[in-house]
C-alpha positions in Angstrom: -23.5 -28.6 7.6 -22.6 -30.3 10.9 -26.2 -30.2 12.0 -27.4 -31.8 8.7 -24.6 -34.4 8.9 -26.0 -35.6 12.2 -29.3 -36.4 10.5 -27.8 -39.0 8.3 -27.3 -42.3 9.7 -24.0 -44.2 9.1 -25.4 -46.8 6.6 -26.5 -43.8 4.4 -23.2 -42.0 4.6 -21.3 -45.2 4.0 -23.4 -46.0 0.8 -23.0 -42.3 -0.4 -19.3 -42.5 0.0 -19.2 -45.7 -1.8 -21.3 -44.3 -4.7 -19.0 -41.3 -5.0 -15.8 -43.4 -5.0 -17.3 -45.7 -7.7 -18.1 -42.8 -9.8 -14.7 -41.1 -9.5 -13.2 -44.7 -10.0 -15.0 -45.1 -13.3 -13.8 -41.7 -14.5 -10.3 -42.3 -13.3 -10.3 -45.8 -15.0 -11.4 -44.2 -18.3 -8.5 -41.6 -18.0 -5.9 -44.1 -17.3 -7.1 -46.6 -20.1 -6.8 -43.8 -22.5 -10.4 -44.2 -23.9 -13.7 -46.1 -23.9 -13.6 -49.7 -25.4 -17.0 -51.2 -24.7 -16.3 -54.0 -27.4 -13.1 -55.4 -26.4 -12.7 -59.2 -27.3 -16.3 -59.7 -28.2 -15.6 -61.7 -31.3 -13.6 -65.0 -31.2 -11.3 -65.7 -34.5 -9.9 -69.4 -34.7 -6.4 -68.6 -36.2 -3.1 -70.2 -36.1 -0.2 -68.3 -34.4 1.9 -68.9 -37.6 -0.9 -67.5 -39.8 -0.2 -64.1 -41.4 -3.7 -63.1 -40.1 -2.8 -63.7 -36.5 -1.2 -60.3 -36.2 -4.3 -58.4 -37.6 -6.5 -60.2 -35.3 -4.4 -59.7 -32.2 -4.1 -56.0 -32.9 -7.9 -55.6 -33.2 -9.8 -54.4 -30.1 -13.1 -56.4 -30.7 -11.3 -59.5 -31.9 -9.8 -62.2 -29.9 -7.5 -64.9 -31.4 -8.3 -68.5 -30.2 -6.7 -71.8 -31.1 -7.6 -73.4 -34.3 -10.3 -76.0 -33.5 -11.6 -74.2 -30.5 -15.4 -74.6 -30.2 -17.6 -71.6 -30.4 -15.4 -69.2 -32.5 -17.3 -66.7 -34.7 -14.7 -66.9 -37.6 -12.4 -69.8 -38.6 -9.1 -69.1 -40.7 -7.7 -72.3 -42.1 -4.1 -71.9 -43.5 -3.2 -74.8 -45.5 0.3 -73.5 -46.0 1.6 -70.4 -44.0 3.6 -69.4 -47.0 0.5 -69.4 -49.1 -1.4 -66.1 -49.1 -4.6 -67.9 -49.8 -6.6 -69.1 -46.8 -10.1 -70.5 -46.4 -12.3 -68.5 -44.2 -15.7 -69.8 -42.7 -18.1 -67.9 -40.5 -20.6 -69.0 -38.0 -24.1 -69.0 -39.3 -25.3 -66.4 -36.8 -25.7 -62.5 -36.7 -22.8 -62.4 -34.5 -20.6 -64.4 -37.0 -21.6 -61.9 -39.8 -20.7 -59.0 -37.5 -17.4 -60.7 -36.5 -16.6 -61.2 -40.3 -17.0 -57.5 -40.9 -14.6 -56.8 -37.9 -12.0 -59.3 -39.3 -12.2 -57.7 -42.8 -11.8 -54.1 -41.2 -8.8 -55.5 -39.1 -6.9 -56.9 -41.9 -7.5 -53.7 -44.0 -6.1 -51.6 -41.2 -3.2 -54.0 -41.0 -2.3 -53.8 -44.7 -2.7 -50.0 -44.4 -0.1 -49.9 -41.6 2.3 -52.0 -43.6 2.0 -49.8 -46.6 2.5 -46.8 -44.5 5.7 -48.2 -43.0 7.1 -49.0 -46.4 10.3 -47.1 -47.2 9.4 -46.4 -50.8 6.2 -44.5 -50.3 5.7 -43.6 -54.1 5.6 -47.3 -54.7 3.2 -48.1 -51.7 0.9 -45.1 -52.7 1.6 -44.5 -56.5 -1.7 -42.6 -57.2 -2.8 -39.6 -55.3 -6.7 -38.7 -55.3 -8.1 -35.4 -54.7 -11.8 -35.1 -53.5 -13.8 -32.0 -54.5 -17.2 -31.5 -53.0 -19.9 -29.4 -54.9 -23.0 -27.8 -53.7 -26.3 -29.6 -53.7 -27.6 -27.3 -56.4 -25.2 -29.3 -58.8 -26.5 -32.7 -57.5 -26.4 -34.2 -61.2 -22.9 -33.1 -61.8 -21.8 -34.3 -58.4 -23.3 -37.7 -59.0 -21.2 -38.1 -62.2 -18.1 -36.7 -60.6 -18.5 -39.1 -57.9 -18.4 -42.0 -60.1 -15.3 -40.8 -61.8 -13.8 -40.5 -58.3 -14.7 -44.0 -57.4 -12.9 -45.4 -60.5 -9.9 -43.3 -59.7 -10.0 -44.8 -56.2 -9.9 -48.3 -57.5 -7.1 -47.8 -59.8 -5.2 -46.3 -56.7 -5.8 -49.5 -54.9 -4.7 -51.7 -57.8 -1.3 -49.7 -58.2 -0.7 -50.0 -54.5 -1.3 -53.7 -54.6 0.8 -54.3 -57.6 4.0 -52.6 -55.8 3.7 -54.8 -52.5 6.6 -57.0 -51.8 6.4 -60.5 -50.2 8.7 -59.4 -47.2 6.2 -56.7 -46.0 4.1 -59.0 -44.2 0.7 -60.5 -44.3 -1.2 -59.6 -47.4 1.6 -57.1 -48.3 1.0 -57.6 -52.0 -2.5 -58.9 -52.6 -4.5 -57.3 -49.8 -4.0 -53.6 -50.7 -4.1 -54.4 -54.5 -7.8 -55.6 -54.2 -9.1 -52.2 -54.6 -8.3 -52.3 -58.5 -8.3 -55.8 -59.3 -11.1 -58.2 -60.0 -10.2 -61.1 -57.7 -10.3 -59.2 -54.2 -12.5 -56.2 -54.9 -12.5 -55.1 -51.3 -8.8 -54.6 -50.3 -8.5 -58.0 -48.6 -6.6 -61.3 -49.3 -8.2 -63.6 -51.8 -9.8 -66.3 -49.4 -10.0 -69.0 -52.1 -12.9 -67.4 -54.1 -14.8 -66.5 -51.0 -14.1 -62.7 -51.2 -16.9 -61.9 -53.2 -20.0 -63.4 -51.2 -18.1 -63.1 -47.9 -16.9 -59.6 -48.1 -19.5 -57.8 -49.8 -18.5 -53.9 -49.8 -20.7 -52.7 -46.9 -19.0 -50.2 -44.8 -18.3 -51.7 -41.3 -16.4 -50.7 -38.2 -16.5 -51.5 -34.5 -17.6 -49.1 -31.8 -14.0 -48.4 -30.8 -13.1 -47.5 -34.4 -15.8 -45.1 -35.0 -14.5 -41.4 -35.4 -17.7 -39.3 -34.7 -17.7 -35.7 -36.0 -17.5 -34.5 -32.5 -14.8 -34.6 -29.7 -16.2 -37.8 -28.0 -13.3 -38.3 -25.5 -13.3 -34.6 -24.4 -17.2 -34.6 -23.9 -16.8 -37.8 -21.7 -14.3 -35.9 -19.6 -16.4 -32.8 -19.6 -19.2 -34.5 -18.3 -17.3 -35.9 -15.4 -17.4 -32.2 -13.9 -21.1 -32.4 -13.5 -21.1 -35.6 -11.4 -20.2 -34.2 -8.0 -22.8 -31.5 -8.4 -25.6 -34.1 -8.0 -24.3 -35.2 -4.7 -23.9 -31.5 -3.4 -27.3 -30.4 -4.2 -28.9 -33.5 -2.5 -27.2 -32.4 0.9 -27.8 -28.7 0.3 -31.5 -29.2 -0.5 -32.1 -31.4 2.5 -30.4 -28.7 4.7 -32.9 -26.1 3.6 -36.0 -28.3 3.8 -35.0 -29.8 7.1 -35.0 -26.4 8.6 -38.5 -25.7 7.3 -39.9 -29.1 8.5 -38.5 -29.0 12.0 -39.1 -25.2 12.3 -35.4 -24.6 13.1 -35.4 -21.8 10.7 -37.5 -19.6 13.2 -34.4 -19.0 15.2 -32.6 -17.6 12.3 -35.6 -15.3 11.3 -35.4 -13.6 14.6 -31.6 -13.3 14.6 -30.2 -9.6 13.9 -29.3 -11.0 10.3 -30.6 -10.1 6.9 -32.2 -12.8 4.8 -29.5 -12.4 2.3 -26.9 -13.1 4.9 -28.6 -16.2 6.2 -28.9 -17.7 2.7 -25.3 -16.8 1.8 -24.1 -18.4 5.0 -26.0 -21.6 4.1 -24.8 -21.8 0.5 -21.2 -20.7 0.6 -19.9 -24.0 2.2 -21.5 -26.0 -0.5 -20.4 -23.8 -3.2 -17.0 -24.2 -1.9 -17.3 -28.0 -2.0 -18.5 -27.8 -5.7 -15.6 -25.4 -6.5 -13.1 -27.8 -4.8 -14.5 -30.8 -6.5 -14.2 -29.2 -9.9 -10.7 -28.1 -9.2 -9.8 -31.8 -8.2 -11.3 -33.2 -11.3 -9.6 -30.5 -13.4 -6.2 -31.4 -11.9 -6.9 -35.2 -12.5 -7.8 -34.8 -16.1 -4.9 -32.5 -16.7 -2.5 -35.2 -15.4 -4.0 -38.1 -17.1 -4.5 -36.3 -20.5 -1.3 -34.5 -20.3 -2.7 -31.0 -20.8 -6.1 -29.2 -20.5 -8.4 -29.1 -17.7 -6.9 -26.0 -16.3 -8.3 -22.9 -14.7 -10.6 -22.2 -17.8 -12.5 -25.6 -17.1 -13.0 -24.6 -13.4 -14.2 -21.0 -14.3 -16.5 -22.6 -17.0 -18.0 -25.1 -14.6 -18.4 -23.0 -11.6 -21.4 -21.1 -12.8 -23.2 -24.3 -13.6 -22.7 -25.3 -9.9 -24.3 -21.9 -8.8 -27.3 -22.6 -11.1 -27.5 -26.2 -9.5 -27.5 -24.7 -6.1 -29.9 -21.9 -6.9 -32.4 -24.0 -8.5 -32.2 -26.6 -5.6 -32.6 -23.6 -3.1 -35.8 -22.4 -4.8 -37.1 -26.1 -5.0 -36.5 -26.6 -1.3 -38.2 -23.4 -0.4 -41.3 -24.4 -2.4 -41.3 -28.3 -1.7 -43.7 -29.4 1.0 -41.9 -32.7 1.9 -38.8 -34.7 1.1 -40.8 -36.4 -1.6 -41.4 -33.3 -3.5 -37.8 -32.3 -3.0 -36.5 -35.5 -4.5 -38.6 -34.6 -7.5 -37.2 -31.2 -7.7 -33.6 -32.2 -7.4 -34.1 -35.0 -10.0 -35.6 -32.4 -12.3 -33.0 -29.8 -11.8 -30.3 -32.5 -12.5 -31.8 -33.8 -15.4 -32.8 -30.2 -17.1 -29.3 -28.6 -16.2 -27.4 -31.7 -17.3 -29.2 -31.8 -20.6 -28.8 -28.2 -21.3 -25.0 -28.1 -20.6 -24.3 -31.5 -22.3 -26.3 -31.6 -25.4 -25.2 -28.3 -27.0 -21.5 -29.2 -26.2 -21.8 -32.1 -28.7 -21.6 -29.7 -31.6 -18.5 -27.8 -30.1 -16.7 -28.2 -33.3 -19.8 -27.8 -35.6 -21.5 -24.5 -34.9 -21.6 -21.4 -32.8 -24.9 -22.8 -31.2 -22.6 -25.0 -29.0 -21.5 -21.8 -27.1 -24.7 -21.5 -25.2 -23.2 -24.5 -22.9 -20.2 -23.6 -20.7 -19.2 -27.3 -21.3 -18.2 -26.1 -24.7 -15.5 -24.1 -23.0 -14.3 -27.2 -21.2 -14.1 -29.2 -24.3 -12.2 -26.4 -26.0 -9.9 -26.2 -23.0 -9.3 -30.1 -23.2 -8.3 -29.8 -26.8 -6.0 -26.9 -26.2 -7.9 -24.4 -28.0 -8.2 -20.6 -27.1 -11.3 -19.0 -25.9 -11.9 -15.4 -26.0 -13.4 -13.2 -23.2 -16.5 -12.7 -25.4 -17.1 -16.4 -25.7 -16.7 -17.0 -22.0 -19.1 -14.1 -21.1 -21.7 -15.5 -23.8 -21.6 -19.1 -22.4 -21.4 -18.2 -18.7 -23.3 -14.9 -18.5 -26.8 -16.3 -18.6 -25.9 -18.8 -15.9 -24.6 -16.2 -13.6 -27.8 -14.1 -14.3 -30.0 -17.2 -13.7 -28.4 -18.1 -10.6 -28.7 -14.6 -9.1 -32.2 -14.2 -10.1 -33.3 -17.7 -8.7 -31.5 -16.8 -5.4 -33.4 -13.5 -5.1 -36.6 -15.4 -5.9 -36.1 -17.8 -3.1 -34.9 -15.2 -0.7 -38.3 -13.6 -1.3 -40.1 -16.4 0.4 -37.7 -16.8 3.1 -40.2 -15.8 5.7 -42.4 -17.3 8.2 -45.7 -17.1 6.3 -44.1 -19.2 3.4 -41.6 -21.3 5.2 -43.8 -23.1 7.6 -46.9 -23.4 5.6 -48.3 -26.1 3.2 -49.0 -23.8 0.4 -49.0 -25.3 -3.2 -46.0 -24.7 -5.2 -47.6 -22.2 -7.7 -48.8 -20.0 -5.0 -45.4 -19.9 -3.4 -44.1 -18.9 -6.8 -46.6 -16.0 -7.1 -45.8 -15.0 -3.4 -42.1 -14.8 -4.3 -42.8 -12.5 -7.1 -45.4 -10.4 -5.4 -43.3 -9.8 -2.4 -41.0 -7.9 -4.8 -43.8 -5.5 -6.0 -43.8 -2.3 -3.9 -44.7 0.1 -6.7 -45.8 -0.2 -10.6 -42.1 0.3 -11.8 -41.2 -2.9 -10.0 -43.1 -4.7 -12.7 -40.7 -3.3 -15.3 -37.8 -4.6 -13.2 -39.2 -8.0 -12.9 -39.9 -8.3 -16.6 -36.2 -7.3 -17.2 -34.9 -9.8 -14.6 -36.9 -12.5 -16.4 -34.7 -12.0 -19.5 -32.0 -14.7 -18.5 -34.6 -17.3 -18.2 -36.0 -16.2 -21.7 -32.5 -16.1 -23.2 -31.6 -19.6 -21.8 -35.1 -21.2 -23.0 -34.7 -19.6 -26.5 -31.0 -20.8 -26.8 -32.1 -24.3 -25.7 -34.8 -24.2 -28.4 -32.4 -22.9 -30.9 -30.0 -25.8 -30.2 -32.8 -28.5 -30.4 -34.4 -27.1 -33.5 -31.4 -26.1 -35.8 -31.1 -29.7 -37.0 -34.6 -29.5 -38.6 -35.3 -28.3 -42.0 -34.9 -24.5 -42.0 -38.4 -23.6 -42.7 -40.0 -25.9 -39.9 -37.2 -24.9 -37.5 -37.9 -21.0 -37.9 -41.7 -21.6 -37.5 -41.1 -23.8 -34.4 -38.6 -21.3 -32.9 -41.0 -18.3 -33.3 -43.8 -20.3 -31.4 -41.3 -20.9 -28.7 -40.2 -17.3 -28.7 -44.0 -15.9 -28.4 -44.9 -18.4 -25.6 -41.8 -17.8 -23.4 -41.6 -14.0 -23.8 -45.4 -13.4 -23.1 -45.4 -15.7 -20.1 -42.3 -13.9 -18.7 -43.9 -10.5 -19.3 -47.2 -11.4 -17.9 -46.6 -13.5 -14.9 -45.2 -10.6 -12.6 -48.4 -8.6 -13.6 -50.7 -11.5 -12.7 -48.8 -12.2 -9.2 -49.3 -8.4 -8.6 -53.1 -8.6 -9.1 -53.3 -12.1 -7.3 -51.4 -10.7 -4.2 -53.6 -7.5 -4.1 -50.7 -5.4 -4.7 -52.5 -3.1 -7.1 -56.1 -2.1 -7.9 -57.7 -4.6 -10.3 -59.1 -2.1 -12.8 -58.4 -1.3 -16.4 -56.2 1.8 -16.1 -53.9 0.0 -13.8 -53.8 -3.1 -16.1 -52.9 -0.8 -19.1 -50.2 0.9 -17.0 -48.7 -2.3 -15.6 -48.7 -3.9 -19.1 -46.9 -1.1 -20.6 -44.4 -0.9 -17.9 -43.8 -4.7 -18.3 -43.5 -4.5 -22.0 -41.1 -1.5 -21.9 -38.9 -3.2 -19.4 -38.6 -6.3 -21.3 -37.8 -4.4 -24.3 -34.9 -2.5 -22.8 -33.4 -5.6 -21.4 -34.0 -7.5 -24.5 -31.4 -5.3 -26.4 -28.8 -7.2 -24.2 -29.2 -10.1 -26.7 -27.0 -8.1 -29.0 -24.1 -10.2 -27.5 -24.9 -13.1 -29.7 -23.1 -11.0 -32.4 -19.8 -11.5 -30.5 -19.8 -15.3 -31.1 -21.2 -15.3 -34.6 -24.6 -16.8 -33.8 -26.2 -14.2 -35.8 -24.8 -15.7 -38.9 -27.1 -18.7 -38.5 -30.7 -18.3 -40.0 -32.2 -19.5 -36.8 -30.1 -17.1 -34.8 -31.1 -14.3 -37.0 -34.8 -15.2 -36.7 -34.5 -15.5 -32.9 -32.5 -12.4 -32.0 -33.1 -10.2 -35.1 -29.3 -9.6 -35.7 -29.2 -8.9 -39.3 -28.1 -5.4 -40.5 -31.4 -4.7 -42.3 -31.1 -1.1 -41.6 -28.5 -0.4 -44.2 -31.0 -0.2 -47.0 -33.8 1.4 -45.4 -32.3 4.7 -43.8 -32.4 6.3 -40.5 -36.2 6.6 -40.1 -36.7 3.0 -41.3 -34.3 1.9 -38.8 -35.9 3.9 -36.1 -39.2 2.4 -37.1 -37.9 -1.0 -36.8 -36.5 -0.4 -33.3 -39.9 1.0 -32.3 -42.0 -1.7 -33.6 -40.6 -4.3 -31.2 -41.4 -1.8 -28.3 -44.9 -1.2 -29.5 -45.2 -5.0 -29.8 -44.1 -5.8 -26.3 -46.3 -3.0 -24.7 -49.5 -4.1 -26.8 -49.3 -7.8 -26.0 -48.2 -7.3 -22.3 -51.3 -4.9 -21.8 -53.6 -7.4 -23.5 -52.5 -10.1 -21.0 -52.7 -7.8 -18.1 -56.3 -6.9 -18.7 -57.3 -10.6 -18.2 -55.1 -10.9 -15.2 -57.5 -8.5 -13.3 -60.4 -11.0 -13.3 -58.5 -14.2 -12.3 -56.3 -17.0 -13.8 -58.7 -18.2 -16.2 -59.1 -14.9 -18.0 -55.4 -14.3 -17.7 -54.7 -17.6 -19.5 -57.2 -16.7 -22.2 -55.8 -13.1 -22.7 -52.3 -14.6 -22.5 -53.0 -16.9 -25.4 -54.3 -14.0 -27.5 -51.1 -12.1 -26.7 -49.0 -15.0 -27.8 -50.9 -15.4 -31.0 -50.3 -11.5 -31.8 -46.6 -11.9 -31.0 -46.3 -15.0 -33.3 -48.1 -13.3 -36.1 -45.9 -10.3 -35.9 -42.6 -12.1 -35.7 -43.7 -14.5 -38.6 -44.6 -11.3 -40.8 -41.3 -9.7 -39.9 -39.2 -12.7 -40.7 -41.0 -13.2 -44.0 -40.8 -9.8 -45.1 -37.2 -9.3 -44.3 -36.1 -12.7 -45.7 
């Protein structure tokens, strides 16, 4: 680290420090402010301080009260008599004026709601209770008529509430709330001299600060802060690895009495420690600012993400031929991993699919919810496995013939696989080790496709499953033939294909962990991981047959692709496409037959 620091000039170091401080300052500012308000004081409302509408305007985030007669106001409130509940409201003839009027209307409604909620006689303030009952889509006709009845009940409730308001409850205490059931102010706002109808036409409105999305927005913003320092850490880490390759300083380490694993671990641990320390500091800051959450669970959930960031950057730095390529790699790693970690966490309170991201654990920790050990392992297990596999892949090319040559990235990738192949059984091991990548890819596809209609989503998911799994099984076999590790003949190809399929099948059974978090209860989860208990009605022999059929599928498709791998990349890609088609047809048939 000290040697790498010496290669950075002072100006770059200062700019990096300033960028980091600005990022942390934005996060801290958001924490101290207690939320995000991007629309503060964006609409000007000309209203007198004596007006009963001044207080609702002053309390609203997007509205700013300005003196009466001030030029450039978006909404003008003209009170002829402060004791008179009626007022004249005019609006600037612009799209912003219309938006300001909608925000003004919402502010008055919220103000009246607060006044009624503070009323000592709650039965007078809210004399009618309304119960909403939701029906299934199959009863759409009945639901529509019920909805109409419910709307009428709601209107009666508003009318009763308005009739019970007193004059001493404040601005609009009587008429505003009563508009829901009356014909004069049909939208629950004061009667502005007959302007209520055209001006406040019943469109649902609300400023961005008032929107309550169906996901934990504030917790997601805080969870995203944990990912920010990792982008700085991987930049320095990747530069360290590539700098030793370009300047050939790594030659001294290669001749040292150290194993390659020791060298890579020594280079990685300081940066992993920095990432862990930054995560702990952010967790402590979040805990202090929010009054809870952001504890050890958040640190334990984010640390495997940091390991994958470092592992992917290490592999990219070993494959890249210049700092330009390394920049592309680090940006790709940052965008891909941030997307994978952040997008599923949006649905943290909606579906078990969200648990594929460790940030979901952070969101739950910030909300004070408990997390079981099974959920933690499900979210972080693939990240630990992917990080370990990537480090092993990069260590495979930590040698002179790959570190100090300008070979293309795909060739180095094949070298990284081929160097691990010493005997045919190693093909089965590599196929099994590819499962974490397959698992992550399929889970990401599951998260992206579950919002589509079920039929289209299942077909799309089966296509992804066939492509990803067949490539994972076939690439190690192709690397073996490409690196001349095995004889390129038909018997060897069939043997390697069978071993690859069998190894992948054995490792694939580990996906039974999806049952721990309830992912198998989703139709897409059942289609992707075959978690349904179909064996209950078909007996023992039928269950064994269903267990053997996937094994036969993996062996056959892997063998088909292996035959093409003996004749070069074009033949391999052709036979690989055939294997993918067989795999897709099999999965579609099984899903259709089992319903």
